[in-house]
C-alpha positions in Angstrom: 98.1 96.8 121.3 101.5 98.4 121.9 103.2 94.9 121.7 101.3 94.4 118.4 102.7 97.7 117.1 106.2 96.9 118.1 106.1 93.5 116.4 104.3 94.6 113.2 105.8 98.0 112.5 107.7 96.8 109.4 104.5 95.4 107.9 102.6 98.6 108.8 105.3 100.8 107.3 105.3 98.6 104.1 101.4 98.9 104.0 101.6 102.7 104.3 104.3 103.0 101.7 102.5 100.6 99.3 99.2 102.5 99.7 100.9 105.8 99.2 102.6 104.6 96.0 99.4 103.1 94.6 97.5 106.2 95.5 100.0 108.6 94.0 100.2 106.5 90.8 96.4 106.2 90.3 95.1 109.3 91.9 91.7 109.8 93.4 88.9 107.5 92.1 87.3 109.0 89.0 84.8 106.4 87.8 81.7 105.2 89.6 83.0 101.7 89.9 86.3 103.0 91.5 84.3 105.1 94.0 82.2 102.1 95.0 85.3 100.0 95.4 87.0 102.6 97.5 83.9 103.0 99.7 83.7 99.2 100.0 87.4 99.0 101.0 86.9 101.7 103.7 83.7 99.9 105.0 85.7 96.6 105.1 88.4 98.3 107.1 85.8 99.7 109.5 84.1 96.3 110.0 87.5 94.6 110.5 88.5 97.2 113.0 85.2 96.7 114.8 85.7 93.0 115.0 89.2 93.5 116.3 88.2 96.0 118.9 85.2 94.0 120.1 87.4 90.9 120.6 85.0 88.4 118.9 87.9 86.3 117.7 90.2 85.1 120.5 93.7 83.6 120.4 95.9 83.4 117.4 93.1 84.0 115.0 92.4 87.2 116.8 96.0 88.3 116.4 95.6 87.8 112.6 92.4 89.8 112.6 94.0 92.6 114.5 97.0 92.5 112.2 94.8 92.6 109.2 92.8 95.5 110.6 96.0 97.6 111.3 97.6 96.8 107.9 94.4 97.6 106.0 94.0 100.9 107.9 97.7 101.8 107.2 97.2 100.9 103.5 94.0 103.0 103.2 95.7 106.0 105.0 98.6 105.8 102.6 96.3 105.5 99.6 94.3 108.5 100.5 97.4 110.6 101.3 99.1 109.5 98.1 96.0 110.1 95.9 95.8 113.7 97.1 99.5 114.4 97.1 100.1 113.1 93.6 98.2 115.9 91.8 99.9 118.6 93.8 103.3 117.3 92.7 102.6 117.1 89.0 103.4 119.9 86.7 100.6 122.4 86.0 101.8 122.9 82.4 99.9 120.7 80.0 101.9 118.9 77.3 99.8 120.7 74.6 101.2 124.1 75.7 104.9 123.1 75.5 106.5 124.9 72.7 109.2 122.8 71.0 112.1 124.8 69.7 113.6 123.7 66.4 
């Protein structure tokens, strides 16, 4: 696994950064469909991680499964952190309260 991390760290960093950017831009899921999609993505990540850890797929295909599991986990972690960091960074003053001088 350590060899896998040393080879794939650029992809993992890119997945984390992309997830954080998407999460920051879109924020936490608000609609019912978005919540179900987020839960489905998390369940997919767990199933993929379980397949990778169990070693059901040997050889080169197993490498791809393990790579996909790590990248999806990094993306999900970035999306969650970005979704909850975005609202903290935004201004607390609503545009309606801004007084325009003239």
